[in-house]
C-alpha positions in Angstrom: -1.2 1.4 -4.0 1.3 2.4 -1.4 -1.3 1.9 1.4 -2.0 -1.7 0.4 1.6 -2.7 -0.3 2.5 -3.8 3.1 -0.5 -5.9 3.8 -0.4 -7.5 0.3 3.3 -8.4 0.8 2.7 -9.8 4.2 -0.5 -11.7 3.7 -0.6 -12.7 0.0 3.1 -13.1 -0.8 4.8 -14.0 2.4 1.8 -15.7 4.0 1.9 -13.9 7.3 -1.3 -13.3 9.3 -1.7 -9.6 9.7 -3.5 -8.7 13.0 -3.3 -4.9 12.8 -5.0 -2.2 10.9 -3.1 1.0 10.2 -5.1 4.2 11.0 -4.6 7.9 10.4 -4.8 10.6 13.1 -8.5 10.8 12.7 -8.9 7.0 13.2 -9.6 6.1 9.6 -7.9 3.1 8.1 -5.2 4.3 5.7 -6.3 2.0 2.9 -9.9 2.9 3.1 -9.3 6.6 3.3 -6.8 6.5 0.4 -9.4 4.6 -1.6 -12.0 7.2 -0.8 -9.7 9.9 -2.1 -8.9 7.9 -5.3 -12.6 7.1 -5.9 -13.6 10.7 -5.5 -10.8 12.0 -7.8 -11.8 9.4 -10.5 -15.4 10.5 -10.2 -14.4 14.2 -10.5 -15.7 15.0 -7.0 -14.1 17.1 -4.2 -12.0 15.5 -1.6 -12.8 16.2 2.0 -9.9 16.0 4.5 -11.5 16.2 7.9 -13.0 13.4 9.9 -16.5 15.0 10.2 -16.8 15.2 6.4 -20.4 15.2 5.2 -19.7 14.4 1.5 -21.2 11.0 0.9 -18.8 8.2 -0.1 -19.7 5.6 -2.7 -18.8 2.4 -1.0 -19.0 0.3 -4.1 -16.5 2.5 -6.0 -14.2 2.5 -2.9 -14.2 -1.3 -2.8 -13.4 -1.4 -6.5 -10.4 1.0 -5.9 -9.1 -1.1 -3.1 -9.4 -4.3 -5.1 -7.7 -2.8 -8.1 -4.8 -1.5 -5.9 -4.4 -4.9 -4.2 -4.4 -6.7 -7.6 -1.8 -4.2 -9.1 0.4 -4.4 -6.0 0.2 -8.2 -5.9 1.3 -8.6 -9.5 4.1 -6.1 -9.0 5.3 -7.7 -5.7 5.0 -11.2 -7.1 7.1 -10.2 -10.2 9.8 -8.6 -8.0 9.7 -10.7 -4.9 13.4 -11.8 -5.1 14.4 -8.1 -5.2 12.2 -7.3 -2.2 13.8 -10.2 -0.2 17.3 -9.0 -1.1 16.5 -5.5 0.2 14.9 -6.9 3.3 17.8 -9.2 4.1 20.2 -6.3 3.8 18.1 -4.0 6.0 17.8 -6.7 8.6 21.6 -6.5 8.9 21.9 -2.7 8.7 19.6 0.1 9.7 20.0 2.0 6.4 21.5 1.7 2.9 22.5 4.3 0.4 20.7 5.0 -2.9 23.6 3.3 -4.8 23.4 0.3 -2.5 19.6 0.1 -3.2 20.2 0.3 -6.9 22.7 -2.5 -6.7 20.3 -4.7 -4.8 17.5 -4.0 -7.3 19.6 -4.6 -10.4 21.8 -7.4 -8.9 21.3 -11.1 -9.4 
């Protein structure tokens, strides 16, 4: 879910166009590679960590994992969007906040 949170927040909640794709050091998209790992774990298969991996990937299962993560993240962000905006506004004014300040932002009005 973490990998899709940024794009879901930017595209589906805030309505921004996203023109970039985050990739890992091997050039794989973070969302796709994370989905591969989740799909393989759910299927009880080994996870390969190198870019020349020869273990076949089930693209249908991977697409299902990505869609499920996007749906879960969308619902979570939509339900908590005012909190996200409070945190963002604060971080736009300051580089960092303490855990206590974050807790106050999350639980505040």
